[in-house]
ZADO-1210 file (C-alpha; in nm, 4 decimals, padded with zeros to 6 digits):
<atoms>
<atom x="12.6609" y="-02.0497" z="40.2676" code="MET" pos="1"/>
<atom x="12.5032" y="-02.3856" z="40.3368" code="SER" pos="2"/>
<atom x="12.2823" y="-02.3913" z="40.6472" code="GLY" pos="3"/>
<atom x="12.1643" y="-02.0359" z="40.5910" code="SER" pos="4"/>
<atom x="11.8166" y="-01.8985" z="40.6539" code="SER" pos="5"/>
<atom x="11.9117" y="-01.5624" z="40.4993" code="PHE" pos="6"/>
<atom x="11.6249" y="-01.4589" z="40.2673" code="PRO" pos="7"/>
<atom x="11.6063" y="-01.6131" z="39.9243" code="GLY" pos="8"/>
<atom x="11.9267" y="-01.8146" z="39.9245" code="GLY" pos="9"/>
<atom x="12.1139" y="-01.4947" z="39.8405" code="THR" pos="10"/>
<atom x="12.4589" y="-01.3686" z="39.9335" code="SER" pos="11"/>
<atom x="12.5377" y="-01.0257" z="40.0765" code="LEU" pos="12"/>
<atom x="12.8431" y="-00.8043" z="40.0429" code="SER" pos="13"/>
<atom x="12.9482" y="-00.4427" z="40.0748" code="HIS" pos="14"/>
<atom x="13.1266" y="-00.3046" z="39.7693" code="LEU" pos="15"/>
<atom x="13.3363" y="00.0078" z="39.7189" code="ASP" pos="16"/>
<atom x="13.3528" y="00.0592" z="39.3420" code="ILE" pos="17"/>
<atom x="13.7077" y="00.1030" z="39.2119" code="TYR" pos="18"/>
<atom x="13.7993" y="00.4699" z="39.1830" code="GLY" pos="19"/>
<atom x="14.0968" y="00.4521" z="38.9466" code="ASP" pos="20"/>
<atom x="14.0658" y="00.5302" z="38.5763" code="GLU" pos="21"/>
<atom x="14.0549" y="00.2747" z="38.2994" code="ALA" pos="22"/>
<atom x="14.2260" y="00.3621" z="37.9683" code="PRO" pos="23"/>
<atom x="13.9029" y="00.5252" z="37.8435" code="ASP" pos="24"/>
<atom x="13.9124" y="00.7729" z="38.1344" code="GLY" pos="25"/>
<atom x="13.6175" y="00.6131" z="38.3155" code="VAL" pos="26"/>
<atom x="13.6624" y="00.5110" z="38.6808" code="CYS" pos="27"/>
<atom x="13.5071" y="00.1832" z="38.7848" code="GLY" pos="28"/>
<atom x="13.5089" y="-00.1925" z="38.7765" code="GLY" pos="29"/>
<atom x="13.5656" y="-00.4823" z="38.5412" code="SER" pos="30"/>
<atom x="13.2743" y="-00.5373" z="38.3008" code="PRO" pos="31"/>
<atom x="13.1389" y="-00.8904" z="38.3251" code="HIS" pos="32"/>
<atom x="12.8200" y="-01.0950" z="38.3160" code="MET" pos="33"/>
<atom x="12.6634" y="-01.3796" z="38.5121" code="HIS" pos="34"/>
<atom x="12.5288" y="-01.6801" z="38.3273" code="LEU" pos="35"/>
<atom x="12.2721" y="-01.7903" z="38.5874" code="VAL" pos="36"/>
<atom x="12.2591" y="-01.5408" z="38.8756" code="SER" pos="37"/>
<atom x="12.0634" y="-01.2175" z="38.9104" code="THR" pos="38"/>
<atom x="12.2472" y="-00.9360" z="39.0897" code="GLU" pos="39"/>
<atom x="12.1144" y="-00.6285" z="39.2727" code="ALA" pos="40"/>
<atom x="12.2805" y="-00.3066" z="39.3857" code="TYR" pos="41"/>
<atom x="12.1459" y="-00.1029" z="39.6763" code="VAL" pos="42"/>
<atom x="12.3365" y="00.2266" z="39.6587" code="VAL" pos="43"/>
<atom x="12.4332" y="00.3465" z="40.0050" code="VAL" pos="44"/>
<atom x="12.6498" y="00.6475" z="39.9201" code="SER" pos="45"/>
<atom x="12.8189" y="00.8413" z="39.6434" code="GLY" pos="46"/>
<atom x="12.7227" y="00.8654" z="39.2802" code="ARG" pos="47"/>
<atom x="12.7968" y="00.6798" z="38.9621" code="GLY" pos="48"/>
<atom x="12.6314" y="00.4729" z="38.6933" code="ALA" pos="49"/>
<atom x="12.5734" y="00.1222" z="38.5696" code="LEU" pos="50"/>
<atom x="12.6670" y="00.0655" z="38.2053" code="GLN" pos="51"/>
<atom x="12.4984" y="-00.2419" z="38.0620" code="THR" pos="52"/>
<atom x="12.4742" y="-00.4416" z="37.7414" code="ILE" pos="53"/>
<atom x="12.1772" y="-00.6751" z="37.7132" code="ASP" pos="54"/>
<atom x="11.9094" y="-00.7841" z="37.4689" code="GLY" pos="55"/>
<atom x="11.7871" y="-00.4254" z="37.4433" code="ALA" pos="56"/>
<atom x="12.1328" y="-00.2876" z="37.3588" code="GLY" pos="57"/>
<atom x="12.3633" y="-00.0511" z="37.5466" code="PHE" pos="58"/>
<atom x="12.2334" y="00.1569" z="37.8368" code="ARG" pos="59"/>
<atom x="12.3694" y="00.3755" z="38.1143" code="GLU" pos="60"/>
<atom x="12.1693" y="00.3977" z="38.4377" code="THR" pos="61"/>
<atom x="12.2588" y="00.6782" z="38.6773" code="GLU" pos="62"/>
<atom x="12.3132" y="00.5768" z="39.0407" code="LEU" pos="63"/>
<atom x="12.2981" y="00.7735" z="39.3645" code="GLU" pos="64"/>
<atom x="12.2303" y="00.6998" z="39.7299" code="ALA" pos="65"/>
<atom x="11.8965" y="00.5237" z="39.7771" code="GLY" pos="66"/>
<atom x="11.8791" y="00.3767" z="39.4255" code="ASP" pos="67"/>
<atom x="11.8128" y="00.0072" z="39.3720" code="VAL" pos="68"/>
<atom x="11.8931" y="-00.1634" z="39.0428" code="VAL" pos="69"/>
<atom x="11.9122" y="-00.5287" z="38.9486" code="TRP" pos="70"/>
<atom x="12.0083" y="-00.7167" z="38.6366" code="PHE" pos="71"/>
<atom x="11.9302" y="-01.0662" z="38.5158" code="THR" pos="72"/>
<atom x="12.1638" y="-01.3369" z="38.3771" code="PRO" pos="73"/>
<atom x="12.3337" y="-01.2336" z="38.0543" code="GLY" pos="74"/>
<atom x="12.3437" y="-00.8623" z="38.1389" code="THR" pos="75"/>
<atom x="12.6982" y="-00.7389" z="38.0825" code="ILE" pos="76"/>
<atom x="12.7522" y="-00.4721" z="38.3451" code="HIS" pos="77"/>
<atom x="13.0166" y="-00.2166" z="38.4302" code="ARG" pos="78"/>
<atom x="12.9990" y="-00.0198" z="38.7555" code="ALA" pos="79"/>
<atom x="13.1110" y="00.3417" z="38.7071" code="VAL" pos="80"/>
<atom x="13.2347" y="00.5479" z="39.0018" code="ASN" pos="81"/>
<atom x="13.1744" y="00.9231" z="38.9773" code="ARG" pos="82"/>
<atom x="13.2331" y="00.9974" z="39.3434" code="GLY" pos="83"/>
<atom x="13.2765" y="00.7541" z="39.6344" code="ASP" pos="84"/>
<atom x="13.0211" y="00.5044" z="39.5027" code="LEU" pos="85"/>
<atom x="12.9433" y="00.2342" z="39.7587" code="LYS" pos="86"/>
<atom x="12.6773" y="-00.0319" z="39.7216" code="VAL" pos="87"/>
<atom x="12.5348" y="-00.3283" z="39.9049" code="VAL" pos="88"/>
<atom x="12.5231" y="-00.6242" z="39.6685" code="VAL" pos="89"/>
<atom x="12.2595" y="-00.8972" z="39.6839" code="LEU" pos="90"/>
<atom x="12.3372" y="-01.1945" z="39.4630" code="MET" pos="91"/>
<atom x="12.0908" y="-01.4709" z="39.3891" code="SER" pos="92"/>
<atom x="12.1957" y="-01.8366" z="39.3971" code="ASP" pos="93"/>
<atom x="12.4584" y="-01.7800" z="39.6658" code="ALA" pos="94"/>
<atom x="12.7746" y="-01.9663" z="39.5770" code="GLY" pos="95"/>
<atom x="12.7322" y="-01.9657" z="39.1993" code="LEU" pos="96"/>
<atom x="12.9488" y="-01.6597" z="39.1266" code="PRO" pos="97"/>
<atom x="13.2295" y="-01.8151" z="39.3315" code="GLU" pos="98"/>
<atom x="13.1790" y="-02.1377" z="39.1326" code="ALA" pos="99"/>
<atom x="13.2484" y="-01.9624" z="38.8023" code="GLY" pos="100"/>
<atom x="12.9112" y="-01.8096" z="38.7112" code="ASP" pos="101"/>
<atom x="13.0788" y="-01.4774" z="38.6175" code="ALA" pos="102"/>
<atom x="13.2709" y="-01.4180" z="38.2940" code="VAL" pos="103"/>
<atom x="13.4610" y="-01.0959" z="38.2259" code="MET" pos="104"/>
<atom x="13.4466" y="-00.9248" z="37.8878" code="THR" pos="105"/>
<atom x="13.8060" y="-00.9776" z="37.7843" code="PHE" pos="106"/>
<atom x="13.8726" y="-00.9490" z="37.4087" code="PRO" pos="107"/>
<atom x="13.7246" y="-01.2294" z="37.2006" code="ALA" pos="108"/>
<atom x="14.0508" y="-01.4203" z="37.1522" code="ASP" pos="109"/>
<atom x="14.1070" y="-01.4322" z="37.5292" code="VAL" pos="110"/>
<atom x="13.7544" y="-01.5491" z="37.6161" code="VAL" pos="111"/>
<atom x="13.7774" y="-01.8167" z="37.3470" code="ALA" pos="112"/>
<atom x="14.0869" y="-01.9730" z="37.5061" code="ASP" pos="113"/>
<atom x="14.0482" y="-02.1157" z="37.8595" code="PRO" pos="114"/>
<atom x="14.4179" y="-02.0879" z="37.9385" code="GLY" pos="115"/>
<atom x="14.4413" y="-01.7269" z="37.8266" code="SER" pos="116"/>
<atom x="14.1238" y="-01.6403" z="38.0142" code="TYR" pos="117"/>
<atom x="14.2470" y="-01.7997" z="38.3376" code="ALA" pos="118"/>
<atom x="14.5763" y="-01.6132" z="38.3129" code="GLU" pos="119"/>
<atom x="14.4043" y="-01.2796" z="38.2464" code="ALA" pos="120"/>
<atom x="14.1546" y="-01.3297" z="38.5308" code="ALA" pos="121"/>
<atom x="14.4035" y="-01.4392" z="38.7958" code="SER" pos="122"/>
<atom x="14.5036" y="-01.1946" z="39.0669" code="LEU" pos="123"/>
<atom x="14.7934" y="-01.4107" z="39.1823" code="GLY" pos="124"/>
<atom x="14.9595" y="-01.3637" z="39.5197" code="ASP" pos="125"/>
<atom x="14.8809" y="-01.0839" z="39.7629" code="ALA" pos="126"/>
<atom x="15.1789" y="-00.8735" z="39.6575" code="ASP" pos="127"/>
<atom x="15.0897" y="-00.6602" z="39.3574" code="GLY" pos="128"/>
<atom x="14.7272" y="-00.7649" z="39.3596" code="ARG" pos="129"/>
<atom x="14.5961" y="-00.4082" z="39.3250" code="ALA" pos="130"/>
<atom x="14.7958" y="-00.3570" z="39.0058" code="ALA" pos="131"/>
<atom x="14.6791" y="-00.6891" z="38.8629" code="ARG" pos="132"/>
<atom x="14.3160" y="-00.6040" z="38.9484" code="ALA" pos="133"/>
<atom x="14.3540" y="-00.2802" z="38.7499" code="SER" pos="134"/>
<atom x="14.5200" y="-00.4632" z="38.4603" code="ALA" pos="135"/>
<atom x="14.2436" y="-00.7208" z="38.4283" code="ARG" pos="136"/>
<atom x="13.9836" y="-00.4418" z="38.4572" code="ARG" pos="137"/>
<atom x="14.1521" y="-00.2554" z="38.1725" code="ASP" pos="138"/>
<atom x="14.1550" y="-00.5687" z="37.9570" code="LEU" pos="139"/>
<atom x="13.7855" y="-00.6303" z="38.0296" code="ALA" pos="140"/>
<atom x="13.7069" y="-00.2682" z="37.9406" code="VAL" pos="141"/>
<atom x="13.8776" y="-00.3143" z="37.6031" code="ALA" pos="142"/>
<atom x="13.6491" y="-00.6092" z="37.5262" code="GLY" pos="143"/>
<atom x="13.3475" y="-00.4229" z="37.6642" code="PHE" pos="144"/>
<atom x="13.4113" y="-00.1265" z="37.4343" code="GLU" pos="145"/>
<atom x="13.4227" y="-00.3549" z="37.1302" code="ALA" pos="146"/>
<atom x="13.0931" y="-00.5201" z="37.2274" code="LEU" pos="147"/>
<atom x="12.9296" y="-00.1850" z="37.3071" code="ARG" pos="148"/>
<atom x="13.0386" y="-00.0203" z="36.9824" code="ASP" pos="149"/>
<atom x="12.9156" y="-00.3146" z="36.7763" code="ALA" pos="150"/>
<atom x="12.5761" y="-00.3211" z="36.9488" code="VAL" pos="151"/>
<atom x="12.5326" y="00.0556" z="36.9135" code="VAL" pos="152"/>
<atom x="12.6141" y="00.0184" z="36.5419" code="ALA" pos="153"/>
<atom x="12.3424" y="-00.2464" z="36.5095" code="GLY" pos="154"/>
<atom x="12.5762" y="-00.5456" z="36.4908" code="ASP" pos="155"/>
<atom x="12.4869" y="-00.8108" z="36.7500" code="ARG" pos="156"/>
<atom x="12.7332" y="-01.0649" z="36.6090" code="GLY" pos="157"/>
<atom x="13.0169" y="-00.9951" z="36.8570" code="PRO" pos="158"/>
<atom x="12.7746" y="-01.0050" z="37.1511" code="LEU" pos="159"/>
<atom x="12.6308" y="-01.3372" z="37.0413" code="GLU" pos="160"/>
<atom x="12.9813" y="-01.4753" z="36.9937" code="GLU" pos="161"/>
<atom x="13.0744" y="-01.3594" z="37.3447" code="PHE" pos="162"/>
<atom x="12.7686" y="-01.5412" z="37.4814" code="HIS" pos="163"/>
<atom x="12.8722" y="-01.8624" z="37.3051" code="ARG" pos="164"/>
<atom x="13.2347" y="-01.8340" z="37.4159" code="ALA" pos="165"/>
<atom x="13.1344" y="-01.7596" z="37.7756" code="ALA" pos="166"/>
<atom x="12.9074" y="-02.0629" z="37.7812" code="GLY" pos="167"/>
<atom x="13.1812" y="-02.2859" z="37.6432" code="ALA" pos="168"/>
<atom x="13.4279" y="-02.1455" z="37.8971" code="LEU" pos="169"/>
<atom x="13.2198" y="-02.2500" z="38.1992" code="VAL" pos="170"/>
<atom x="13.0362" y="-02.5511" z="38.0588" code="ARG" pos="171"/>
<atom x="13.2275" y="-02.8164" z="38.2516" code="GLU" pos="172"/>
<atom x="13.2065" y="-02.6425" z="38.5881" code="ARG" pos="173"/>
<atom x="12.8356" y="-02.5701" z="38.5319" code="ALA" pos="174"/>
<atom x="12.7619" y="-02.9383" z="38.5872" code="ALA" pos="175"/>
<atom x="12.7956" y="-02.8736" z="38.9614" code="ALA" pos="176"/>
<atom x="12.5820" y="-02.5590" z="38.9688" code="TRP" pos="177"/>
<atom x="12.2557" y="-02.7492" z="38.9978" code="GLY" pos="178"/>
<atom x="12.3647" y="-02.8877" z="39.3347" code="ASP" pos="179"/>
<atom x="12.4314" y="-02.5348" z="39.4624" code="ILE" pos="180"/>
<atom x="12.0856" y="-02.4199" z="39.3544" code="VAL" pos="181"/>
<atom x="11.9143" y="-02.7242" z="39.5034" code="ARG" pos="182"/>
<atom x="12.1010" y="-02.7014" z="39.8346" code="GLU" pos="183"/>
<atom x="12.0460" y="-02.3280" z="39.8844" code="ARG" pos="184"/>
<atom x="11.7680" y="-02.1271" z="39.7155" code="PRO" pos="185"/>
<atom x="11.5571" y="-02.4268" z="39.6157" code="LEU" pos="186"/>
<atom x="11.5863" y="-02.5881" z="39.9597" code="ALA" pos="187"/>
<atom x="11.4810" y="-02.2610" z="40.1188" code="GLN" pos="188"/>
<atom x="11.1826" y="-02.2257" z="39.8859" code="ALA" pos="189"/>
<atom x="11.0761" y="-02.5815" z="39.9625" code="GLU" pos="190"/>
<atom x="11.1074" y="-02.5094" z="40.3353" code="ARG" pos="191"/>
<atom x="10.8782" y="-02.2070" z="40.2900" code="SER" pos="192"/>
<atom x="10.6246" y="-02.4219" z="40.1072" code="LEU" pos="193"/>
<atom x="10.6356" y="-02.6773" z="40.3891" code="THR" pos="194"/>
<atom x="10.5703" y="-02.4049" z="40.6468" code="LEU" pos="195"/>
<atom x="10.2898" y="-02.2539" z="40.4376" code="SER" pos="196"/>
<atom x="10.1198" y="-02.5923" z="40.4149" code="ASP" pos="197"/>
<atom x="10.1623" y="-02.6428" z="40.7886" code="ALA" pos="198"/>
<atom x="10.0006" y="-02.3091" z="40.8716" code="VAL" pos="199"/>
<atom x="09.7147" y="-02.3882" z="40.6338" code="ALA" pos="200"/>
<atom x="09.6560" y="-02.7062" z="40.8382" code="ARG" pos="201"/>
<atom x="09.6623" y="-02.5069" z="41.1616" code="GLY" pos="202"/>
<atom x="10.0072" y="-02.6318" z="41.2605" code="ASP" pos="203"/>
<atom x="10.2294" y="-02.3496" z="41.3887" code="VAL" pos="204"/>
<atom x="10.4792" y="-02.5573" z="41.5886" code="ALA" pos="205"/>
<atom x="10.7718" y="-02.4141" z="41.3900" code="HIS" pos="206"/>
<atom x="10.7159" y="-02.0695" z="41.5413" code="LEU" pos="207"/>
<atom x="10.8775" y="-02.1832" z="41.8661" code="SER" pos="208"/>
<atom x="11.2038" y="-02.2395" z="41.6760" code="ASP" pos="209"/>
<atom x="11.2346" y="-01.8737" z="41.5715" code="ALA" pos="210"/>
<atom x="11.5781" y="-01.7188" z="41.6289" code="ARG" pos="211"/>
<atom x="11.7647" y="-01.3990" z="41.5439" code="VAL" pos="212"/>
<atom x="12.0827" y="-01.4305" z="41.3394" code="GLN" pos="213"/>
<atom x="12.3509" y="-01.1680" z="41.2904" code="GLN" pos="214"/>
<atom x="12.6152" y="-01.1682" z="41.0193" code="ALA" pos="215"/>
<atom x="12.9650" y="-01.0400" z="41.0687" code="ALA" pos="216"/>
<atom x="13.1666" y="-00.9090" z="40.7714" code="PRO" pos="217"/>
<atom x="13.4714" y="-01.1040" z="40.6671" code="ALA" pos="218"/>
<atom x="13.7775" y="-01.0199" z="40.8719" code="ALA" pos="219"/>
<atom x="14.0949" y="-00.8687" z="40.7299" code="GLY" pos="220"/>
<atom x="14.1532" y="-00.6612" z="40.4190" code="GLU" pos="221"/>
<atom x="13.8717" y="-00.6181" z="40.1716" code="ARG" pos="222"/>
<atom x="13.9050" y="-00.8494" z="39.8732" code="ALA" pos="223"/>
<atom x="13.9683" y="-00.7345" z="39.5186" code="PHE" pos="224"/>
<atom x="13.6427" y="-00.8127" z="39.3400" code="GLY" pos="225"/>
<atom x="13.5496" y="-00.7562" z="38.9795" code="MET" pos="226"/>
<atom x="13.3724" y="-00.4254" z="39.0434" code="CYS" pos="227"/>
<atom x="13.5669" y="-00.2994" z="39.3447" code="GLY" pos="228"/>
<atom x="13.6949" y="-00.3741" z="39.6920" code="ARG" pos="229"/>
<atom x="13.4424" y="-00.5942" z="39.8659" code="LEU" pos="230"/>
<atom x="13.3672" y="-00.7296" z="40.2080" code="ARG" pos="231"/>
<atom x="13.1414" y="-01.0338" z="40.2045" code="ALA" pos="232"/>
<atom x="12.9147" y="-01.1212" z="40.4950" code="TYR" pos="233"/>
<atom x="12.8938" y="-01.4743" z="40.6277" code="ASP" pos="234"/>
<atom x="12.5198" y="-01.5358" z="40.6509" code="VAL" pos="235"/>
<atom x="12.5513" y="-01.8969" z="40.7640" code="THR" pos="236"/>
<atom x="12.3252" y="-01.9657" z="41.0633" code="ASP" pos="237"/>
<atom x="12.5210" y="-01.9957" z="41.3864" code="SER" pos="238"/>
<atom x="12.4910" y="-02.3108" z="41.5942" code="GLU" pos="239"/>
<atom x="12.4096" y="-02.1009" z="41.8983" code="GLU" pos="240"/>
<atom x="12.1065" y="-01.9520" z="41.7238" code="ASN" pos="241"/>
<atom x="11.9689" y="-02.2126" z="41.4836" code="PRO" pos="242"/>
<atom x="11.6982" y="-02.0908" z="41.2488" code="ALA" pos="243"/>
</atoms>
């Protein structure tokens, strides 16, 4: 993602929410949260819901084509598919989720142990990956249900413990996150400030460097993401059309 003029230092992907049932009979993805990144869904087709646990408690937001919803760091979210739900995902701080910014809601004993968490989260080799994606989703749903039921009952203790365990789980890798933010969204914001100051001085020389960029989706099979099958777009600026 480095060398990208795509707006806001964000990443872009197309996501088909998983359609198979979890043990609770609900079709959808693996509940998880991001520790630093804000995520947005632009619903392009189908219907479903977003189940969330945050500082305000548990909530279910209905989704249909044309809806836009976004959620800030610390929002535990579960995408629910009630009929061919497809969304375009915009993720702030492009690169952070891939660097470990996301933590799934596995049961407390799993999240508290880095080795157990890594084993539960791994999709392994290509063979059997669909089954392993469903298995880790089901495990995350089990932890999500425990957190949801406690919050609904007025007990925030398990949620607060999950927050602490998630932070401890990613603490070491988080040391590198600042570089990602500085090199991508912050660098782009600083570039915008530089251009704003230039225009205020009457300097518009940068306008002659304007170029159109076009992203192509990743080739091959769609990846198994946390919420569904996804196809990420490479929004790196091409050398032929520098921005």
